[in-house]
N, CA and C atoms as an extended XYZ file, in Angstrom:
621
Properties=species:S:1:pos:R:3:atomname:S:1:resname:S:1:resid:I:1 pbc="F F F"
N        21.364       48.339      -29.914 N   UNK     1
C        20.413       48.080      -28.805 CA  UNK     1
C        20.337       46.370      -28.472 C   UNK     1
N        20.658       46.068      -27.204 N   UNK     2
C        20.350       44.712      -26.837 CA  UNK     2
C        18.939       44.364      -26.870 C   UNK     2
N        18.671       42.958      -26.723 N   UNK     3
C        17.303       42.472      -26.711 CA  UNK     3
C        16.674       42.986      -25.309 C   UNK     3
N        17.500       43.303      -24.164 N   UNK     4
C        16.981       43.701      -23.032 CA  UNK     4
C        16.723       45.087      -23.269 C   UNK     4
N        17.289       45.977      -23.799 N   UNK     5
C        17.202       47.481      -24.051 CA  UNK     5
C        15.853       47.496      -24.742 C   UNK     5
N        15.711       46.768      -25.865 N   UNK     6
C        14.459       46.794      -26.695 CA  UNK     6
C        13.243       46.427      -25.778 C   UNK     6
N        13.511       45.516      -24.979 N   UNK     7
C        12.302       45.076      -24.150 CA  UNK     7
C        11.686       46.327      -23.317 C   UNK     7
N        12.758       46.971      -22.496 N   UNK     8
C        12.523       48.081      -21.757 CA  UNK     8
C        11.906       49.168      -22.442 C   UNK     8
N        12.446       49.366      -23.620 N   UNK     9
C        11.930       50.533      -24.384 CA  UNK     9
C        10.658       50.413      -25.136 C   UNK     9
N        10.348       49.144      -25.381 N   UNK    10
C         9.186       48.800      -26.145 CA  UNK    10
C         9.212       49.044      -27.699 C   UNK    10
N        10.502       49.058      -28.118 N   UNK    11
C        10.638       49.393      -29.426 CA  UNK    11
C        10.676       48.285      -30.338 C   UNK    11
N        10.591       47.018      -29.866 N   UNK    12
C        10.571       45.864      -30.944 CA  UNK    12
C         9.741       44.726      -30.051 C   UNK    12
N         9.145       43.810      -30.772 N   UNK    13
C         8.324       42.817      -30.260 CA  UNK    13
C         9.213       41.837      -29.129 C   UNK    13
N         8.471       41.472      -28.249 N   UNK    14
C         9.059       40.620      -27.242 CA  UNK    14
C         9.552       39.324      -27.798 C   UNK    14
N        10.455       38.750      -27.237 N   UNK    15
C        11.075       37.465      -27.827 CA  UNK    15
C         9.919       36.428      -27.673 C   UNK    15
N         9.928       35.572      -28.716 N   UNK    16
C         8.842       34.540      -28.678 CA  UNK    16
C         8.835       33.430      -27.745 C   UNK    16
N        10.198       33.350      -27.423 N   UNK    17
C        10.532       32.194      -26.553 CA  UNK    17
C        11.477       32.478      -25.444 C   UNK    17
N        11.225       32.292      -24.289 N   UNK    18
C        12.163       32.748      -23.160 CA  UNK    18
C        12.763       31.459      -22.428 C   UNK    18
N        12.769       30.280      -23.114 N   UNK    19
C        13.269       29.112      -22.493 CA  UNK    19
C        14.861       29.607      -22.520 C   UNK    19
N        15.547       29.071      -21.304 N   UNK    20
C        16.758       29.230      -21.084 CA  UNK    20
C        17.219       30.779      -20.528 C   UNK    20
N        16.242       31.505      -20.317 N   UNK    21
C        16.598       32.846      -19.837 CA  UNK    21
C        16.231       33.109      -18.583 C   UNK    21
N        16.921       34.036      -17.940 N   UNK    22
C        16.481       34.724      -16.707 CA  UNK    22
C        15.363       35.731      -16.752 C   UNK    22
N        14.501       35.660      -16.011 N   UNK    23
C        13.555       36.721      -15.693 CA  UNK    23
C        13.935       37.287      -14.543 C   UNK    23
N        14.262       38.718      -14.530 N   UNK    24
C        14.752       39.482      -13.411 CA  UNK    24
C        13.492       40.638      -13.203 C   UNK    24
N        12.984       40.443      -11.707 N   UNK    25
C        12.089       41.402      -11.476 CA  UNK    25
C        12.286       42.655      -11.334 C   UNK    25
N        11.443       43.535      -11.681 N   UNK    26
C        11.490       44.961      -11.719 CA  UNK    26
C        11.248       45.299      -10.282 C   UNK    26
N        11.512       46.548       -9.906 N   UNK    27
C        11.204       47.004       -8.469 CA  UNK    27
C         9.629       47.081       -8.296 C   UNK    27
N         9.072       47.224       -9.220 N   UNK    28
C         7.456       47.224       -9.196 CA  UNK    28
C         6.777       45.947       -8.664 C   UNK    28
N         7.574       44.732       -8.993 N   UNK    29
C         7.114       43.454       -8.543 CA  UNK    29
C         7.339       43.112       -7.099 C   UNK    29
N         6.129       42.971       -6.417 N   UNK    30
C         6.026       42.741       -5.027 CA  UNK    30
C         5.560       41.321       -4.813 C   UNK    30
N         5.366       40.996       -3.426 N   UNK    31
C         5.038       39.706       -3.034 CA  UNK    31
C         6.150       38.729       -2.608 C   UNK    31
N         5.761       37.796       -1.523 N   UNK    32
C         6.704       36.932       -1.096 CA  UNK    32
C         7.458       36.027       -2.038 C   UNK    32
N         7.131       35.682       -3.312 N   UNK    33
C         7.701       34.779       -4.097 CA  UNK    33
C         8.583       35.492       -5.186 C   UNK    33
N         7.974       36.797       -5.535 N   UNK    34
C         8.820       37.456       -6.670 CA  UNK    34
C         9.402       38.752       -6.527 C   UNK    34
N         9.249       39.391       -5.331 N   UNK    35
C        10.123       40.527       -5.144 CA  UNK    35
C        11.641       40.176       -5.188 C   UNK    35
N        12.242       40.995       -5.970 N   UNK    36
C        13.819       40.791       -6.189 CA  UNK    36
C        14.109       39.519       -6.641 C   UNK    36
N        13.254       38.797       -7.312 N   UNK    37
C        13.450       37.378       -7.777 CA  UNK    37
C        14.187       37.337       -9.097 C   UNK    37
N        14.793       36.162       -9.108 N   UNK    38
C        15.240       35.667      -10.537 CA  UNK    38
C        14.745       34.499      -10.748 C   UNK    38
N        13.993       34.313      -11.822 N   UNK    39
C        13.384       33.135      -12.302 CA  UNK    39
C        14.009       32.424      -13.659 C   UNK    39
N        14.500       31.249      -13.631 N   UNK    40
C        14.908       30.518      -14.708 CA  UNK    40
C        13.765       29.965      -15.450 C   UNK    40
N        13.634       30.372      -16.925 N   UNK    41
C        12.496       29.877      -17.594 CA  UNK    41
C        12.742       28.417      -18.150 C   UNK    41
N        11.943       27.565      -17.721 N   UNK    42
C        12.237       26.187      -18.166 CA  UNK    42
C        11.499       25.606      -19.375 C   UNK    42
N        10.345       26.410      -19.584 N   UNK    43
C         9.466       26.043      -20.873 CA  UNK    43
C         8.552       27.293      -20.995 C   UNK    43
N         8.358       27.484      -22.438 N   UNK    44
C         7.509       28.668      -22.731 CA  UNK    44
C         6.978       28.427      -24.053 C   UNK    44
N         5.740       28.355      -24.298 N   UNK    45
C         5.076       28.229      -25.553 CA  UNK    45
C         3.677       28.763      -25.667 C   UNK    45
N         3.038       28.665      -26.600 N   UNK    46
C         1.719       29.062      -26.641 CA  UNK    46
C         0.662       28.844      -25.542 C   UNK    46
N         1.006       27.840      -24.880 N   UNK    47
C         0.117       27.288      -23.743 CA  UNK    47
C         0.371       27.956      -22.349 C   UNK    47
N         1.596       28.518      -22.505 N   UNK    48
C         1.929       29.441      -21.108 CA  UNK    48
C         3.331       29.109      -20.757 C   UNK    48
N         3.819       29.344      -19.466 N   UNK    49
C         5.340       29.290      -19.288 CA  UNK    49
C         5.522       28.647      -17.827 C   UNK    49
N         6.645       27.925      -17.621 N   UNK    50
C         7.034       27.506      -16.498 CA  UNK    50
C         8.636       27.854      -15.996 C   UNK    50
N         8.586       28.266      -14.815 N   UNK    51
C        10.141       28.638      -14.375 CA  UNK    51
C        10.443       28.244      -12.949 C   UNK    51
N        11.635       28.477      -12.508 N   UNK    52
C        11.986       28.156      -11.188 CA  UNK    52
C        12.518       29.513      -10.558 C   UNK    52
N        12.061       30.056       -9.433 N   UNK    53
C        12.667       30.932       -8.721 CA  UNK    53
C        14.121       30.469       -8.347 C   UNK    53
N        15.245       30.933       -8.428 N   UNK    54
C        16.428       30.368       -8.143 CA  UNK    54
C        17.360       31.057       -7.111 C   UNK    54
N        16.810       32.304       -6.732 N   UNK    55
C        17.614       32.959       -5.654 CA  UNK    55
C        16.985       33.281       -4.253 C   UNK    55
N        15.942       32.350       -3.959 N   UNK    56
C        15.285       32.487       -2.609 CA  UNK    56
C        15.424       31.242       -1.841 C   UNK    56
N        16.240       31.277       -0.993 N   UNK    57
C        16.523       29.996        0.115 CA  UNK    57
C        15.226       29.823        0.843 C   UNK    57
N        14.681       28.512        0.990 N   UNK    58
C        13.711       28.094        1.674 CA  UNK    58
C        14.142       28.174        3.218 C   UNK    58
N        13.103       28.732        3.935 N   UNK    59
C        13.363       28.748        5.350 CA  UNK    59
C        12.502       27.516        6.204 C   UNK    59
N        11.940       26.552        5.187 N   UNK    60
C        11.150       25.566        5.737 CA  UNK    60
C        11.807       24.208        5.910 C   UNK    60
N        12.833       23.995        5.050 N   UNK    61
C        13.223       22.645        5.283 CA  UNK    61
C        14.828       22.817        4.805 C   UNK    61
N        15.747       21.917        5.170 N   UNK    62
C        17.163       21.818        4.731 CA  UNK    62
C        17.139       20.507        3.693 C   UNK    62
N        18.220       20.421        2.948 N   UNK    63
C        18.334       19.285        2.204 CA  UNK    63
C        18.331       17.880        2.860 C   UNK    63
N        19.168       17.843        4.038 N   UNK    64
C        19.069       16.663        4.747 CA  UNK    64
C        17.921       16.193        5.267 C   UNK    64
N        17.092       17.289        5.693 N   UNK    65
C        15.690       17.009        6.289 CA  UNK    65
C        14.864       16.396        5.261 C   UNK    65
N        15.003       17.172        3.980 N   UNK    66
C        14.133       16.554        2.829 CA  UNK    66
C        14.616       15.020        2.501 C   UNK    66
N        15.764       14.834        2.458 N   UNK    67
C        16.100       13.397        2.271 CA  UNK    67
C        15.679       12.430        3.219 C   UNK    67
N        15.506       12.810        4.437 N   UNK    68
C        15.032       12.195        5.634 CA  UNK    68
C        13.553       11.894        5.294 C   UNK    68
N        12.785       12.847        4.918 N   UNK    69
C        11.334       12.837        4.555 CA  UNK    69
C        11.017       11.846        3.437 C   UNK    69
N        11.956       11.736        2.551 N   UNK    70
C        11.410       10.691        1.429 CA  UNK    70
C        12.472        9.480        1.558 C   UNK    70
N        12.835        9.319        2.645 N   UNK    71
C        13.559        7.985        3.122 CA  UNK    71
C        14.785        7.625        2.284 C   UNK    71
N        15.562        8.710        1.745 N   UNK    72
C        16.899        8.595        1.327 CA  UNK    72
C        17.937        8.700        2.167 C   UNK    72
N        17.792        9.390        3.344 N   UNK    73
C        18.497        9.574        4.505 CA  UNK    73
C        18.029        8.940        5.653 C   UNK    73
N        18.659        8.161        6.456 N   UNK    74
C        18.079        7.697        7.631 CA  UNK    74
C        17.803        8.591        8.762 C   UNK    74
N        16.836        8.610        9.466 N   UNK    75
C        16.428        9.399       10.390 CA  UNK    75
C        17.623        9.705       11.428 C   UNK    75
N        18.503        8.815       11.699 N   UNK    76
C        19.551        9.094       12.622 CA  UNK    76
C        20.630        9.710       11.914 C   UNK    76
N        20.662        9.672       10.539 N   UNK    77
C        22.060       10.341        9.905 CA  UNK    77
C        21.932       11.745        9.902 C   UNK    77
N        23.190       12.269        9.809 N   UNK    78
C        23.323       13.634        9.766 CA  UNK    78
C        23.760       14.166        8.378 C   UNK    78
N        23.980       15.541        8.291 N   UNK    79
C        24.532       16.008        6.858 CA  UNK    79
C        25.837       15.555        6.707 C   UNK    79
N        26.611       15.284        7.836 N   UNK    80
C        28.199       14.815        7.734 CA  UNK    80
C        28.113       13.454        6.887 C   UNK    80
N        27.034       12.700        6.959 N   UNK    81
C        27.132       11.361        5.943 CA  UNK    81
C        26.982       11.673        4.552 C   UNK    81
N        26.725       12.879        4.094 N   UNK    82
C        26.597       13.099        2.763 CA  UNK    82
C        27.889       13.601        2.157 C   UNK    82
N        28.000       13.390        0.639 N   UNK    83
C        29.219       14.132        0.076 CA  UNK    83
C        29.154       15.572        0.120 C   UNK    83
N        30.297       16.126        0.144 N   UNK    84
C        30.512       17.510        0.231 CA  UNK    84
C        29.455       18.336       -0.598 C   UNK    84
N        29.293       18.200       -1.834 N   UNK    85
C        28.352       18.859       -2.748 CA  UNK    85
C        27.071       18.981       -2.030 C   UNK    85
N        26.528       17.700       -1.620 N   UNK    86
C        25.252       17.535       -1.147 CA  UNK    86
C        25.021       18.340        0.166 C   UNK    86
N        26.184       18.312        1.129 N   UNK    87
C        26.119       18.927        2.422 CA  UNK    87
C        25.858       20.428        2.119 C   UNK    87
N        26.446       21.029        0.996 N   UNK    88
C        26.343       22.460        0.638 CA  UNK    88
C        25.044       22.797        0.051 C   UNK    88
N        24.467       21.815       -0.443 N   UNK    89
C        23.062       22.201       -1.306 CA  UNK    89
C        21.953       22.773       -0.318 C   UNK    89
N        21.447       23.908       -0.944 N   UNK    90
C        20.417       24.417       -0.229 CA  UNK    90
C        19.141       24.211       -1.080 C   UNK    90
N        17.897       24.109       -0.208 N   UNK    91
C        16.586       24.144       -0.772 CA  UNK    91
C        16.112       25.449       -1.155 C   UNK    91
N        15.852       25.618       -2.354 N   UNK    92
C        15.314       26.991       -2.826 CA  UNK    92
C        13.771       26.946       -2.969 C   UNK    92
N        13.197       28.010       -2.674 N   UNK    93
C        11.646       28.258       -2.849 CA  UNK    93
C        11.437       28.608       -4.430 C   UNK    93
N        11.180       27.535       -5.143 N   UNK    94
C        10.986       27.747       -6.633 CA  UNK    94
C         9.768       28.552       -6.952 C   UNK    94
N         8.676       28.823       -6.267 N   UNK    95
C         7.540       29.525       -6.571 CA  UNK    95
C         6.282       28.912       -5.959 C   UNK    95
N         5.374       29.576       -6.215 N   UNK    96
C         3.861       29.330       -5.448 CA  UNK    96
C         3.255       28.020       -5.811 C   UNK    96
N         3.650       27.235       -7.068 N   UNK    97
C         2.906       26.216       -7.424 CA  UNK    97
C         3.470       25.057       -6.951 C   UNK    97
N         2.695       23.917       -6.551 N   UNK    98
C         3.169       22.618       -6.373 CA  UNK    98
C         4.385       22.574       -5.432 C   UNK    98
N         4.304       23.206       -4.403 N   UNK    99
C         5.348       23.419       -3.300 CA  UNK    99
C         5.983       22.045       -2.624 C   UNK    99
N         5.075       21.080       -2.788 N   UNK   100
C         5.501       19.723       -2.278 CA  UNK   100
C         6.320       18.995       -3.271 C   UNK   100
N         6.753       19.567       -4.384 N   UNK   101
C         7.361       18.593       -5.431 CA  UNK   101
C         8.639       19.355       -5.731 C   UNK   101
N         9.717       18.487       -5.841 N   UNK   102
C        11.176       18.913       -6.037 CA  UNK   102
C        11.390       18.978       -7.480 C   UNK   102
N        12.278       20.177       -7.888 N   UNK   103
C        12.767       20.100       -9.315 CA  UNK   103
C        14.148       20.593       -9.047 C   UNK   103
N        15.102       19.794       -9.981 N   UNK   104
C        16.496       20.027       -9.888 CA  UNK   104
C        16.985       20.488      -11.359 C   UNK   104
N        17.482       21.729      -11.156 N   UNK   105
C        18.177       22.291      -12.502 CA  UNK   105
C        19.659       21.745      -12.202 C   UNK   105
N        20.247       21.216      -13.440 N   UNK   106
C        21.488       20.782      -13.230 CA  UNK   106
C        22.234       20.920      -14.628 C   UNK   106
N        23.557       20.449      -14.502 N   UNK   107
C        24.478       20.452      -15.615 CA  UNK   107
C        24.150       19.162      -16.475 C   UNK   107
N        24.497       19.466      -17.821 N   UNK   108
C        24.276       18.539      -18.708 CA  UNK   108
C        24.989       17.101      -18.609 C   UNK   108
N        25.838       16.928      -17.762 N   UNK   109
C        26.639       15.636      -17.485 CA  UNK   109
C        25.744       14.611      -16.934 C   UNK   109
N        24.452       14.823      -16.547 N   UNK   110
C        23.685       13.853      -15.899 CA  UNK   110
C        22.307       13.710      -16.700 C   UNK   110
N        21.950       12.681      -17.140 N   UNK   111
C        20.772       12.538      -17.891 CA  UNK   111
C        20.002       11.238      -17.450 C   UNK   111
N        18.816       11.214      -17.043 N   UNK   112
C        18.002       10.098      -16.846 CA  UNK   112
C        16.909       10.042      -17.954 C   UNK   112
N        16.970        8.927      -18.603 N   UNK   113
C        16.151        8.658      -19.938 CA  UNK   113
C        14.721        8.587      -19.584 C   UNK   113
N        14.151        9.424      -20.418 N   UNK   114
C        12.607        9.818      -20.318 CA  UNK   114
C        12.151       10.623      -18.983 C   UNK   114
N        13.254       11.189      -18.427 N   UNK   115
C        12.954       11.936      -17.223 CA  UNK   115
C        13.556       13.325      -17.246 C   UNK   115
N        14.791       13.468      -17.855 N   UNK   116
C        15.453       14.743      -17.927 CA  UNK   116
C        15.117       15.561      -19.260 C   UNK   116
N        14.753       16.819      -19.071 N   UNK   117
C        14.405       17.769      -20.064 CA  UNK   117
C        15.723       18.624      -20.286 C   UNK   117
N        16.331       18.719      -21.387 N   UNK   118
C        17.354       19.547      -21.870 CA  UNK   118
C        16.611       20.970      -22.024 C   UNK   118
N        16.950       21.778      -21.385 N   UNK   119
C        16.200       23.272      -21.375 CA  UNK   119
C        17.205       24.275      -22.305 C   UNK   119
N        18.376       24.258      -22.099 N   UNK   120
C        19.353       24.858      -22.868 CA  UNK   120
C        20.680       24.240      -22.985 C   UNK   120
N        21.807       24.809      -23.566 N   UNK   121
C        23.025       24.165      -23.625 CA  UNK   121
C        23.553       24.000      -22.282 C   UNK   121
N        23.774       22.729      -21.835 N   UNK   122
C        24.307       22.393      -20.626 CA  UNK   122
C        23.500       22.748      -19.421 C   UNK   122
N        22.260       23.005      -19.692 N   UNK   123
C        21.364       23.159      -18.383 CA  UNK   123
C        20.105       22.301      -18.557 C   UNK   123
N        19.858       21.369      -17.775 N   UNK   124
C        18.759       20.417      -17.825 CA  UNK   124
C        17.738       20.551      -16.571 C   UNK   124
N        16.708       19.989      -16.695 N   UNK   125
C        15.734       19.849      -15.601 CA  UNK   125
C        15.194       18.383      -15.242 C   UNK   125
N        15.395       18.027      -14.190 N   UNK   126
C        14.914       16.533      -13.695 CA  UNK   126
C        13.990       16.762      -12.423 C   UNK   126
N        12.886       16.153      -12.468 N   UNK   127
C        12.149       16.119      -11.264 CA  UNK   127
C        11.771       14.650      -10.775 C   UNK   127
N        12.638       14.016      -10.310 N   UNK   128
C        12.349       12.586       -9.859 CA  UNK   128
C        13.226       12.352       -8.531 C   UNK   128
N        12.740       11.500       -7.827 N   UNK   129
C        13.400       11.122       -6.565 CA  UNK   129
C        14.745       10.491       -6.965 C   UNK   129
N        14.911        9.872       -8.036 N   UNK   130
C        16.078        9.245       -8.357 CA  UNK   130
C        17.347       10.325       -8.455 C   UNK   130
N        17.135       11.319       -9.030 N   UNK   131
C        18.182       12.381       -9.016 CA  UNK   131
C        18.680       12.734       -7.670 C   UNK   131
N        17.538       12.968       -6.694 N   UNK   132
C        17.980       13.263       -5.239 CA  UNK   132
C        18.668       12.335       -4.719 C   UNK   132
N        18.431       10.980       -5.004 N   UNK   133
C        18.985        9.770       -4.452 CA  UNK   133
C        20.510        9.887       -4.967 C   UNK   133
N        20.766       10.154       -6.211 N   UNK   134
C        22.070       10.267       -6.746 CA  UNK   134
C        22.836       11.447       -6.346 C   UNK   134
N        22.145       12.515       -5.818 N   UNK   135
C        22.873       13.556       -5.346 CA  UNK   135
C        23.454       13.361       -3.960 C   UNK   135
N        22.611       12.557       -3.309 N   UNK   136
C        22.862       12.093       -1.921 CA  UNK   136
C        24.105       11.150       -1.904 C   UNK   136
N        24.123       10.401       -2.903 N   UNK   137
C        25.157        9.197       -3.011 CA  UNK   137
C        26.404        9.855       -3.780 C   UNK   137
N        26.446       11.064       -4.295 N   UNK   138
C        27.557       11.575       -4.936 CA  UNK   138
C        27.956       11.276       -6.412 C   UNK   138
N        26.787       10.689       -7.007 N   UNK   139
C        26.816       10.133       -8.428 CA  UNK   139
C        25.953       10.984       -9.308 C   UNK   139
N        25.409       12.223       -8.703 N   UNK   140
C        24.517       13.019       -9.652 CA  UNK   140
C        25.298       13.869      -10.370 C   UNK   140
N        24.564       15.154      -11.040 N   UNK   141
C        25.309       16.032      -11.837 CA  UNK   141
C        26.272       16.785      -11.030 C   UNK   141
N        27.360       17.377      -11.834 N   UNK   142
C        28.410       18.099      -11.100 CA  UNK   142
C        27.904       19.395      -10.605 C   UNK   142
N        26.793       19.945      -11.097 N   UNK   143
C        26.281       21.224      -10.752 CA  UNK   143
C        24.789       21.100      -10.649 C   UNK   143
N        24.209       21.487       -9.587 N   UNK   144
C        22.712       21.310       -9.457 CA  UNK   144
C        22.119       22.311       -8.515 C   UNK   144
N        20.813       22.539       -8.720 N   UNK   145
C        20.112       23.553       -7.859 CA  UNK   145
C        18.658       22.853       -7.589 C   UNK   145
N        18.400       22.864       -6.293 N   UNK   146
C        17.060       22.099       -6.015 CA  UNK   146
C        16.046       23.162       -5.507 C   UNK   146
N        14.978       23.193       -6.180 N   UNK   147
C        13.792       24.047       -5.783 CA  UNK   147
C        12.711       23.002       -5.286 C   UNK   147
N        11.892       23.674       -4.340 N   UNK   148
C        10.597       23.144       -4.188 CA  UNK   148
C         9.522       24.119       -4.728 C   UNK   148
N         8.625       23.654       -5.680 N   UNK   149
C         7.626       24.437       -6.230 CA  UNK   149
C         8.235       25.057       -7.394 C   UNK   149
N         7.388       25.793       -8.178 N   UNK   150
C         7.682       26.446       -9.305 CA  UNK   150
C         6.628       27.528       -9.606 C   UNK   150
N         6.989       28.282      -10.642 N   UNK   151
C         6.322       29.631      -10.958 CA  UNK   151
C         5.494       29.198      -12.397 C   UNK   151
N         4.310       29.426      -12.544 N   UNK   152
C         3.562       29.166      -13.826 CA  UNK   152
C         2.830       30.211      -14.288 C   UNK   152
N         2.688       30.367      -15.653 N   UNK   153
C         2.029       31.394      -16.231 CA  UNK   153
C         0.956       30.721      -17.269 C   UNK   153
N        -0.299       31.239      -17.293 N   UNK   154
C        -1.228       30.809      -18.350 CA  UNK   154
C        -0.744       31.260      -19.643 C   UNK   154
N        -1.555       30.860      -20.594 N   UNK   155
C        -1.283       31.427      -22.012 CA  UNK   155
C        -1.385       33.007      -22.066 C   UNK   155
N        -0.416       33.679      -22.619 N   UNK   156
C        -0.438       35.096      -22.750 CA  UNK   156
C        -0.036       35.761      -21.510 C   UNK   156
N        -0.028       35.129      -20.296 N   UNK   157
C         0.056       35.931      -18.951 CA  UNK   157
C         1.394       36.509      -18.924 C   UNK   157
N         2.458       35.713      -19.199 N   UNK   158
C         3.825       36.147      -19.211 CA  UNK   158
C         4.096       37.271      -20.089 C   UNK   158
N         3.588       37.170      -21.348 N   UNK   159
C         3.788       38.157      -22.235 CA  UNK   159
C         3.157       39.651      -21.876 C   UNK   159
N         2.004       39.285      -21.276 N   UNK   160
C         1.359       40.659      -20.711 CA  UNK   160
C         2.263       41.139      -19.671 C   UNK   160
N         2.769       40.431      -18.538 N   UNK   161
C         3.670       41.105      -17.687 CA  UNK   161
C         4.903       41.556      -18.360 C   UNK   161
N         5.580       41.092      -19.447 N   UNK   162
C         6.538       41.558      -19.894 CA  UNK   162
C         6.153       43.057      -20.598 C   UNK   162
N         5.200       43.124      -21.233 N   UNK   163
C         4.682       44.429      -21.727 CA  UNK   163
C         4.404       45.422      -20.788 C   UNK   163
N         4.073       44.974      -19.649 N   UNK   164
C         3.830       45.884      -18.426 CA  UNK   164
C         5.140       46.262      -17.666 C   UNK   164
N         6.331       45.727      -18.272 N   UNK   165
C         7.683       46.088      -17.718 CA  UNK   165
C         7.740       45.442      -16.255 C   UNK   165
N         7.071       44.328      -16.030 N   UNK   166
C         7.413       43.732      -14.721 CA  UNK   166
C         8.639       42.926      -14.783 C   UNK   166
N         9.298       42.571      -15.857 N   UNK   167
C        10.400       41.853      -15.855 CA  UNK   167
C        11.383       42.181      -16.869 C   UNK   167
N        12.826       42.039      -16.578 N   UNK   168
C        13.815       42.165      -17.600 CA  UNK   168
C        14.257       40.680      -17.981 C   UNK   168
N        14.889       40.730      -19.170 N   UNK   169
C        15.191       39.262      -19.429 CA  UNK   169
C        16.672       39.229      -19.932 C   UNK   169
N        17.340       38.336      -19.833 N   UNK   170
C        18.816       37.978      -20.434 CA  UNK   170
C        19.130       36.487      -20.495 C   UNK   170
N        19.896       36.194      -21.225 N   UNK   171
C        20.203       34.814      -21.426 CA  UNK   171
C        21.078       34.180      -20.111 C   UNK   171
N        20.456       33.122      -19.661 N   UNK   172
C        21.111       32.609      -18.422 CA  UNK   172
C        22.610       32.069      -18.749 C   UNK   172
N        23.497       32.370      -17.856 N   UNK   173
C        24.735       31.536      -18.014 CA  UNK   173
C        24.996       30.648      -16.980 C   UNK   173
N        25.362       29.307      -17.371 N   UNK   174
C        25.520       28.218      -16.336 CA  UNK   174
C        26.423       28.627      -15.246 C   UNK   174
N        27.476       29.357      -15.426 N   UNK   175
C        28.472       29.715      -14.330 CA  UNK   175
C        27.823       30.588      -13.204 C   UNK   175
N        26.928       31.606      -13.768 N   UNK   176
C        26.240       32.419      -12.843 CA  UNK   176
C        25.041       31.539      -11.994 C   UNK   176
N        24.412       30.795      -12.927 N   UNK   177
C        23.219       29.990      -12.353 CA  UNK   177
C        23.668       29.052      -11.291 C   UNK   177
N        24.840       28.352      -11.504 N   UNK   178
C        25.204       27.230      -10.470 CA  UNK   178
C        26.250       27.804       -9.448 C   UNK   178
N        26.949       28.799       -9.907 N   UNK   179
C        28.043       29.098       -8.990 CA  UNK   179
C        27.780       30.378       -7.974 C   UNK   179
N        26.825       31.210       -8.491 N   UNK   180
C        26.646       32.389       -7.854 CA  UNK   180
C        25.867       32.075       -6.483 C   UNK   180
N        25.991       32.668       -5.320 N   UNK   181
C        25.232       32.402       -4.025 CA  UNK   181
C        23.703       33.054       -4.417 C   UNK   181
N        22.706       32.347       -3.984 N   UNK   182
C        21.284       32.992       -4.121 CA  UNK   182
C        21.211       34.513       -3.751 C   UNK   182
N        21.685       34.811       -2.738 N   UNK   183
C        21.561       36.153       -2.241 CA  UNK   183
C        22.336       37.287       -2.992 C   UNK   183
N        23.323       36.727       -4.051 N   UNK   184
C        23.873       37.820       -4.983 CA  UNK   184
C        23.423       37.662       -6.347 C   UNK   184
N        22.565       36.825       -6.496 N   UNK   185
C        22.151       36.531       -8.047 CA  UNK   185
C        21.334       37.669       -8.533 C   UNK   185
N        20.507       38.237       -7.836 N   UNK   186
C        19.718       39.462       -8.267 CA  UNK   186
C        20.640       40.485       -8.863 C   UNK   186
N        21.573       40.882       -8.122 N   UNK   187
C        22.516       41.863       -8.343 CA  UNK   187
C        23.471       41.471       -9.679 C   UNK   187
N        23.786       40.296       -9.479 N   UNK   188
C        24.579       39.701      -10.848 CA  UNK   188
C        23.903       39.481      -11.935 C   UNK   188
N        22.577       39.085      -12.032 N   UNK   189
C        21.841       39.105      -13.082 CA  UNK   189
C        21.595       40.539      -13.873 C   UNK   189
N        21.391       41.584      -12.954 N   UNK   190
C        21.258       42.935      -13.380 CA  UNK   190
C        22.815       43.272      -14.056 C   UNK   190
N        23.841       42.991      -13.294 N   UNK   191
C        25.060       43.482      -13.943 CA  UNK   191
C        25.501       42.655      -15.137 C   UNK   191
N        24.785       41.378      -15.519 N   UNK   192
C        24.960       40.808      -16.665 CA  UNK   192
C        24.290       41.608      -17.851 C   UNK   192
N        23.281       42.413      -17.459 N   UNK   193
C        22.717       43.054      -18.521 CA  UNK   193
C        23.151       44.586      -18.600 C   UNK   193
N        24.289       44.895      -17.647 N   UNK   194
C        24.786       46.269      -17.597 CA  UNK   194
C        23.849       47.188      -17.129 C   UNK   194
N        23.099       46.750      -16.017 N   UNK   195
C        21.999       47.552      -15.377 CA  UNK   195
C        22.276       47.890      -13.991 C   UNK   195
N        22.243       49.162      -13.614 N   UNK   196
C        22.477       49.510      -12.109 CA  UNK   196
C        20.992       49.550      -11.590 C   UNK   196
N        20.790       48.842      -10.339 N   UNK   197
C        19.653       48.884       -9.715 CA  UNK   197
C        19.097       50.240       -9.493 C   UNK   197
N        20.159       51.169       -9.020 N   UNK   198
C        19.525       52.380       -8.768 CA  UNK   198
C        19.045       53.256       -9.877 C   UNK   198
N        19.186       52.845      -11.062 N   UNK   199
C        18.950       53.572      -12.182 CA  UNK   199
C        17.344       52.969      -12.594 C   UNK   199
N        17.039       51.977      -12.153 N   UNK   200
C        15.668       51.492      -12.340 CA  UNK   200
C        14.569       52.161      -11.673 C   UNK   200
N        13.329       52.226      -12.312 N   UNK   201
C        12.217       52.658      -11.485 CA  UNK   201
C        10.995       52.018      -12.099 C   UNK   201
N         9.869       51.966      -11.342 N   UNK   202
C         8.707       51.137      -11.494 CA  UNK   202
C         7.974       51.431      -12.830 C   UNK   202
N         8.259       52.602      -13.392 N   UNK   203
C         7.502       53.008      -14.449 CA  UNK   203
C         8.351       53.127      -15.856 C   UNK   203
N         9.633       52.411      -15.731 N   UNK   204
C        10.266       52.150      -16.919 CA  UNK   204
C         9.497       51.916      -18.026 C   UNK   204
N         9.736       52.431      -19.338 N   UNK   205
C         8.953       52.232      -20.453 CA  UNK   205
C         7.557       52.940      -20.553 C   UNK   205
N         7.107       53.645      -19.552 N   UNK   206
C         5.831       54.347      -19.497 CA  UNK   206
C         6.200       55.818      -19.751 C   UNK   206
N         5.378       56.506      -20.556 N   UNK   207
C         5.667       58.010      -20.662 CA  UNK   207
C         4.924       58.700      -19.452 C   UNK   207
């Protein structure tokens, strides 16, 4: 039985640390931020957990507009002035908390001293204007996702949601995290676990 199977069946304790894993919402999870969501867990300890929703594109702002707001890109400049990777970058709705703040998940080939957190092998988190400037100039990480806001859980809250079968979990793969289109990530994450969405029900794990 895989870790995911055990979690669904309730036949073993939940993993004590979910850092570097995907949380994939069960069909029972509703709401504008978490329905059909995939959350990348950046930190998880006895005090709670923090993660970024990585499959919901923001309809509030584009990356060039964000750069203009923080004075990295001039008001008259257009997206064409950015390097190709930055032109393609989408702003994601990372969760309901602190939505005015940007968070960048990125590959490990870019590190800012005292600012970059290594979450898992070749996946890091940086939340500074400097990384946005470097992305705009083409000197940032080779792979990156930008979110505004994050998802947070207080002590024991995520564990309770896991016990209630709100989430499935699996180890995040950088290739899927960074290369998969946001609209495809939910189904790809389920496929990574060998799960067919049509087989899921909101009462999995309950008699």
